[in-house]
GUNUZA-92426 format. One record per residue (C-alpha): residue in one letter; x, y, z. Coordinates in steps of 0.1 Angstrom, whole numbers, plus 5000, padded with zeros to 4 digits. Each point is the difference from the previous one (the first is absolute). Example, Ala and Ser with C-alpha at 12.3 -4.5 7.8 and 13.67 -1.06 7.14 Angstrom:
2
a512349555078 s501450344993 
END
This chain:
534
m500050005000 k502950245008 k501349944964 i496550084987 y500050315022 s503450114987 f498749964965 l497050215008 a502350275013 g501949994968 c496850044980 a499150305021 a503450164993 l499649944963 a496550145001 t501350315018 i502850054975 g497549974971 s497650255015 c502750255007 t501550004966 k496750044981 l498450285017 d498150114969 v498149674995 p496350025010 v499049765027 e497449844978 s502649914973 q502249795023 y497849694999 v498549864969 q498349674993 a503449844992 n501650065034 f497049985024 p500649725025 k498749654990 t502049735018 t500749955037 a503650114993 d498750324984 y497950085030 t502849915024 a502450244983 l497450274997 l499149995038 g503750005010 t500250385002 m497650025030 y502149755019 s503450144992 n498750345011 l498949855033 s503449845008 s501950324989 n499150195032 y498349765024 g503149885017 v501650335008 p498250334996 y496549875008 w501349795028 r501850295015 m496950215001 q498249725019 e502849905024 l502550295005 a497150215013 t499549755028 d502049855029 e500649694979 a502950134978 i502450295002 l502850114977 p502350235020 a503050194987 r503549905008 d502150315003 g498150154971 n500049694979 y496749864990 d498250335008 d499050054964 g498750355005 g498249915032 q497349804983 y500249705024 r499850215032 q497150194985 l498149674998 h501149915035 y498950335015 h496950044978 t501450334986 w499849914964 t499050264975 f498150004967 d503249994981 h501549705019 p501549764974 n497949705012 v496950215001 i500550104964 g501449674987 v497449775016 w497150214987 q501549994965 w500649625004 g496549935012 f498250204973 s502449874973 g498749655010 i496450124999 n500550164966 t501749694987 c497049795012 n497650234983 r502049984968 l500149625001 l496249995005 t499450204968 i502249754981 v498449695015 n496550124996 a500750074963 a501849674993 n498649744977 s499949735026 p497149795015 e498050205026 s500949755027 v503750074993 k499650375001 t497949995031 a502749805019 y502850234990 a498050315006 a499349875036 e503749955005 i500850364989 r497250155021 a501249815030 m503450144996 r498550354995 a498149965032 l503249905018 y501850314987 y497050215011 f500149855034 f503750095004 m499350364989 m496950045021 d501749865030 l503050244997 y498450324985 g496449965009 n498250234976 v501149914964 p498550024965 i498149704987 i501149954964 t498549714979 t500650124965 f503050004976 p501050254988 v499150215030 n497250244993 g500850355012 l501450075035 p498949745024 a498750155033 t500649895035 e497449765014 q499249955037 r501749705016 a496749845008 k499050014963 v503349844990 a499549725026 a496549944986 f501449994965 i502649735010 e497349805017 t497650014971 e502849904976 l501149705020 k496449885006 a499350034963 i503149814988 y500949745026 p497749724985 n502150034968 l503349955018 p501749665003 r500249835034 k503149835014 s499849644991 s501749685010 n501949994966 a503650125005 a500450104963 t496850215001 n501150175032 t503450084985 l498350184971 q497750195023 y502750105025 g500650375002 r496650064983 p496650075015 t497849715011 r496650005016 e501649975034 m502150304993 a496850204994 f498549865032 s503250105019 l499950364986 l496350035009 a500949885036 k502650285003 l497550254986 y497349905025 l502449975029 n501050374995 n496650124990 q499650255029 v503550154991 y499350024963 t496450115001 g499150125035 g497149754997 a498849705018 d502149715014 r500049724974 s501649725020 t497449754991 e500950044963 v503749965009 v499249665015 a497949914969 m502950084977 a502549815022 d497749704999 s499950024963 v503849974999 e500249735026 k497449784983 n502449944972 t502049725017 n502850034975 y501350285023 s501749895032 l502750135023 d503549904990 a501849785025 k503050235001 y499650375004 r503450074985 d499149834967 i497450264992 f502750274996 l503049824985 a501650104968 n498549694983 n496550065012 g497249984974 p496949814991 q501049715022 i499250215031 n496649885012 e498850315018 t500950274974 i496850154985 f501750284980 a503750094998 v502350224980 p502749784983 y503650125000 d503349874988 q503450144988 q498350164970 i497050145018 g500550295024 t499250125026 n500449745028 q503150145016 f499549905036 t503449845003 r501650304984 f498450255024 g499349805031 f502849745005 y503250065020 p502749994973 a502849865023 l498049685001 y500249944963 l502749725003 a498149825027 y496949994978 g501949904969 l499250324981 g503350094984 a500650375001 p496850174987 n500650355013 l497250025025 s498750295020 i500150025038 a497050225004 m496649865005 s498849835032 t497149995024 t499350195033 p500649835033 e496350065009 f498849814970 y502549715006 n498949985037 r496749844987 f502049694991 n499949885035 i498249664999 p502149705011 n501249774971 d498450224973 f501949944968 r499050344987 t502550155024 k502849844979 t499150224971 w501850295018 l503750045005 v501050145034 g502749935026 p503049784994 q499949854964 y500549644990 v500449824967 p496649894987 d499349634998 g498150024967 a496749895015 g498950335015 g502049975032 f503750055010 t503049795008 t502250065031 q502850144977 p500450385006 a499750224970 y503150224999 y500850334983 p501849914968 g503749955006 t499850005038 t499049795029 n497750265014 q496449875002 i497450234985 v497550145025 i496950184989 t498550245026 a496450105002 t500050365013 l500150274974 t502050275018 l500350314979 v503050234997 p498950364997 p500050254984 k499349814968 p496349895001 m499249635004 d503749924996 l501749715018 g503650094991 n502349784979 t502349815023 q500149624999 a497949985031 s497450244987 q499949814967 a499049705020 t497250195017 g496449904990 i498249674999 r500049864964 s497449794984 i500849684981 k496349914995 y500650014962 y503049785005 p503150124981 d500149874965 p503349804994 t499950114963 i500150375009 t502750184980 t501950335002 a498650104966 t496349995010 r499749945037 l496549864993 n498449725018 g497949724986 n497649985030 d496450064988 m498150245023 p496649885012 v497250254999 f497349775013 r500449675017 l497949765021 a501650115033 d498750354995 i496549864992 y500049835034 l501150325018 m497450224981 k497349755009 a501149995037 e500050385002 a496650034984 i498649765026 l501650205028 r498350314985 g496649835002 a499549754972 a498849655009 p502549714998 t499349764971 t500749634993 v502349934971 n501049654989 g498449865032 v501750235025 l498450295019 e502650274996 t500450235029 p502750275002 l501949785025 i499949704976 l501150214970 v502950175018 n501249675014 k500049844966 l502750254991 r501949965033 s500049624997 r501550024965 v503150205014 g500349805032 a498950295022 q498349975033 a496349994995 a497950315010 g497749965030 s497750284988 v499850254972 d498850365000 l500650284975 a503350105016 v501349644998 l498749984964 l501950314989 d503249865015 e499449674983 r499650184966 a503350175007 r501749675006 e498549814972 l499950274973 s503150205007 w501550174970 e497149894977 g498750354995 w497050015024 r501350175031 r498850364991 n496649864990 d499749825033 l501250295022 i497550244985 r497149765004 f501049955037 g500550375006 q503749965008 f501650164969 e501050325020 i501749825029 e503650115002 y503049815012 p502750265005 l503649904991 p502850075025 n501550354994 d497350084975 v499750364989 l496949954979 t496449915010 m497149844981 n497350204984 k497049845017 d497350184980 v497449744989 t500050154965 r503249804996 r498049694997 l499750094964 y502950104977 p499650324980 i499150034964 p503450064984 s501150344989 t500749894965 e496449874996 l498550325014 k501950214975 t498949794970 n496449925010 t498050295014 a497049775007 l501949835029 t499250115036 q502849985026 n499549795031 p499450195033 g503150125018 y502250054969 p500750304978 k497850034970 
END
């Protein structure tokens, strides 16, 4: 599948080159009867652009907006290095502006994806193929468009709804509630035409990284779980449970025996619980977790060669402190304290990991002690370089190279574990427990399914506070922390760093990112979000 995905990325690049070098060609002349899609290969190549666009920014810029604005991830400077104009500390302190590079770039990425989906729909609807074929591919495209719209609505709130290609006039801002309603309507209309995960491995390989019916159910569950945030309307917890049950009733999904396997560089369609993922490999950016979040002095211990890694990104001590359950394997996805050579099975040997060329054991410390006057700066001594707990959840790819520093670990967007946790939360918020596959699923049973899988001590009871911490442990660095904290009313909680000279902007308007300055200049029909300059 990753080879197919790389091929699709190449198709997208060729399509981009072609469109950029023939600016005077009318849109209606680019497709004639001779080159409309007919075969499965034609459609696969055609739809590749909406997937290559997704992978192009999901793993870094989009992820940063969802995680660096929370306690889950932090990218401090090191004596001025890795400051990059202050963009990372602006995310950490909620002081971003409407010209922040991620604010601009992710908006353009999201609407590029939406525009691509709209373009593909016009082609598919006009193709000379059986109606059943066109209906199936149109459902796939509309599901991807709904996903892009969910990302944009979650980040920016009030965004235009564009469903035509070419775009007619200047698209105006729509209220967030209307965007959420559009996503819901789209998913409910098209999910019967999406494939379901089957017991056939070859079929699942072809479907991997593409929308399925269960992907639509998962996205609807997220929409309903956050309904009060998105619309200011009623609690829709009962509908969250219904969507979770719709996923669970497909018994081709199950929790994988080993938590570590879900995130390895060779993960893919063989992972039983993945509902929708973004595939990556050495040709597909932008999964660069090892580049940005690994401690480079460990490269020999992990058999990585010398890939020129960063020392920058880590997590906060407060977030890591939630990994406090006895025997919980998920704790091993973080590097802190004295370091040892890995055993290749997700654990570690007793052999110390030394700084290259020395017999000094590497020790990673948790506390992020800043060195003023430079803001959010740790200094750049060997000791300060080793400051900050590192994640190896996306386990370092042994094929990483100095040339690309890219990882092959596919990034899950939806997986069964999240379905369990969403259902548990919905029941705690008032929905009734339901029986699935012969089991009455209470929040305690659902949470303990996940704890049992990782060898963690079972919970004795579950309330919303326990549930939020369980989401942190299970879904760390999967792009959901900002979404969770806003829903739980904890997005503005600040954890000051030692010697900090900056403070967080705790205004609730920061729960939305601003409409970018570049878009306001080119589209006068857009309305800026509250709390930001117009």
